[in-house]
N, C-alpha and C positions, 0 to 999 in steps of 0.2 A: 475383472478390473476394467475400468473405463479407459477410453482413449487418453484422457487427461492424466490419469495416474500413471499410465504407461509412458507417456511422452513429456511429462512436465519438465524434466531436466533439460531436454533438448529445446523445448519451447522457450525457457528462460535464457538458455545459452544464446539462442538466435535473436531474441527480441528485447531483452532487458538491458538495463544499465546499472552501474554500481551506485548503491545508496548506503549510508552509514547509519546503523542503529545504535542507540545508547540505552540498552535494556536495563542498566542499573548503574550504580556508582563505580563498578569495577572496571569499566572501560567501554570500548566500542567494538562493533562487529560490522564488517562490510558484507552485503548480500546483493544478489541480483534481483531487481524489481522493475516493474513497469509503472511509470509515474503518469497520472492523469491530473492536469492542472485544474484549479477551481474554474467553474463555468457558471454563466448565467444563462438560463434557458427561459424562453417565454412560452407559457401555455397558450396556444393559439385559440383555444375555446374561451378562456377567461381573461386573457391578457395579463395574468399574474406572472411576475418574475419568480422563477424558482432558482435558488442558489444551490449549486452542487459543490461541496467542499473538495479540496485536493485529496488525492488518495493514491496509494500504491498497491499494486497486485504483486504478491510474492509467494514463493513456495512455503506452504504451511510448516514444513520441517525446518525452514530457516529462521522462523520467528518464535520458536518454543521459548517461553519465559517472558516474552514481550507483553506488557500490560498497558492499559490506558494511562496516559500521562507520560510515558517514555518519549524520548526525543528521537527524531529522524532528521538527518542532514542530507539534503539533495542539492547538489552543486553548492552554491553559497548560502542557501536558505535553510533555516532550521524550523521544523514543525513539531507539534505534539500529536501523539496518537490519541484520537478521541473515541474511536470505535474500532472493534476488531470483528470482521465478518468472515467466518470460515464457511465456505460453501460445500465442503465435503468432497471436493474433487482433487484436493491436494494444493489448491490455491486459496490464499486468504487475502482479503482486502483490508488494508489499514486506512481508515478514514482519518484525515489529518486536519489540523488547524494551524494557522501561522502562530509562531511562538511569540 
Protein backbone atom coordinates (compact mmCIF):
# COMPACT_ATOMS: atom_id res chain seq x y z
CA UNK A 1 0.00 0.00 0.00
CA UNK A 2 1.24 3.51 -0.78
CA UNK A 3 1.77 6.32 1.70
CA UNK A 4 -1.43 8.02 0.52
CA UNK A 5 -3.66 5.00 1.01
CA UNK A 6 -2.24 4.43 4.47
CA UNK A 7 -2.60 8.05 5.61
CA UNK A 8 -5.44 9.51 3.54
CA UNK A 9 -7.84 9.74 6.51
CA UNK A 10 -5.31 11.62 8.61
CA UNK A 11 -4.42 13.92 5.69
CA UNK A 12 -8.03 15.01 5.21
CA UNK A 13 -8.59 15.33 8.97
CA UNK A 14 -5.65 17.76 9.20
CA UNK A 15 -6.04 19.84 6.02
CA UNK A 16 -9.60 19.67 4.70
CA UNK A 17 -12.78 21.64 5.32
CA UNK A 18 -16.40 20.57 5.10
CA UNK A 19 -18.23 20.73 1.77
CA UNK A 20 -21.73 19.52 0.96
CA UNK A 21 -22.46 17.12 -1.89
CA UNK A 22 -25.87 16.69 -3.48
CA UNK A 23 -25.38 13.30 -5.18
CA UNK A 24 -29.05 12.81 -6.08
CA UNK A 25 -32.56 13.97 -5.27
CA UNK A 26 -32.58 12.16 -1.90
CA UNK A 27 -30.56 14.67 0.09
CA UNK A 28 -27.12 15.92 0.91
CA UNK A 29 -23.86 14.57 2.31
CA UNK A 30 -21.12 16.49 4.11
CA UNK A 31 -17.56 15.39 3.39
CA UNK A 32 -14.07 16.67 4.08
CA UNK A 33 -12.37 18.11 0.98
CA UNK A 34 -9.65 20.52 -0.07
CA UNK A 35 -10.92 23.33 -2.29
CA UNK A 36 -8.80 24.97 -5.01
CA UNK A 37 -10.37 28.12 -6.42
CA UNK A 38 -10.44 28.92 -10.13
CA UNK A 39 -7.18 30.41 -11.37
CA UNK A 40 -5.84 32.16 -14.42
CA UNK A 41 -2.27 31.23 -15.25
CA UNK A 42 -0.20 32.83 -18.00
CA UNK A 43 2.01 30.56 -20.10
CA UNK A 44 5.28 32.48 -20.04
CA UNK A 45 6.39 31.01 -23.39
CA UNK A 46 3.27 31.88 -25.39
CA UNK A 47 1.60 34.60 -23.31
CA UNK A 48 -1.59 32.55 -23.48
CA UNK A 49 -3.95 32.72 -20.51
CA UNK A 50 -4.83 29.28 -19.19
CA UNK A 51 -7.96 28.99 -17.06
CA UNK A 52 -8.09 26.37 -14.36
CA UNK A 53 -11.54 25.56 -13.06
CA UNK A 54 -12.28 25.32 -9.36
CA UNK A 55 -11.89 21.83 -7.95
CA UNK A 56 -11.95 19.83 -4.76
CA UNK A 57 -9.76 16.97 -3.69
CA UNK A 58 -11.56 14.38 -1.59
CA UNK A 59 -11.29 10.81 -0.40
CA UNK A 60 -12.46 8.49 -3.17
CA UNK A 61 -14.51 6.49 -0.67
CA UNK A 62 -16.51 9.63 0.26
CA UNK A 63 -17.81 10.23 -3.26
CA UNK A 64 -19.05 6.81 -4.33
CA UNK A 65 -22.14 7.44 -6.47
CA UNK A 66 -21.27 11.05 -7.35
CA UNK A 67 -21.62 11.71 -11.08
CA UNK A 68 -21.01 14.61 -13.43
CA UNK A 69 -23.76 17.19 -13.05
CA UNK A 70 -24.21 16.68 -9.29
CA UNK A 71 -24.02 19.81 -7.17
CA UNK A 72 -21.43 20.75 -4.55
CA UNK A 73 -21.87 23.56 -2.03
CA UNK A 74 -18.76 25.25 -0.67
CA UNK A 75 -19.44 28.05 1.78
CA UNK A 76 -22.20 30.10 0.09
CA UNK A 77 -21.33 29.04 -3.49
CA UNK A 78 -22.91 26.20 -5.44
CA UNK A 79 -20.96 24.39 -8.18
CA UNK A 80 -21.63 21.53 -10.60
CA UNK A 81 -19.33 18.56 -10.96
CA UNK A 82 -17.91 18.69 -14.50
CA UNK A 83 -15.24 16.01 -14.34
CA UNK A 84 -14.21 13.25 -11.93
CA UNK A 85 -10.50 12.42 -11.83
CA UNK A 86 -9.55 9.39 -9.70
CA UNK A 87 -5.78 9.13 -9.45
CA UNK A 88 -5.70 5.65 -7.91
CA UNK A 89 -4.17 6.77 -4.60
CA UNK A 90 -7.43 7.06 -2.68
CA UNK A 91 -7.90 10.70 -3.63
CA UNK A 92 -10.27 11.93 -6.34
CA UNK A 93 -10.43 15.42 -7.82
CA UNK A 94 -13.84 16.82 -8.71
CA UNK A 95 -13.46 19.55 -11.33
CA UNK A 96 -16.24 22.08 -10.86
CA UNK A 97 -17.98 24.91 -12.66
CA UNK A 98 -20.07 27.67 -11.15
CA UNK A 99 -23.74 26.78 -11.18
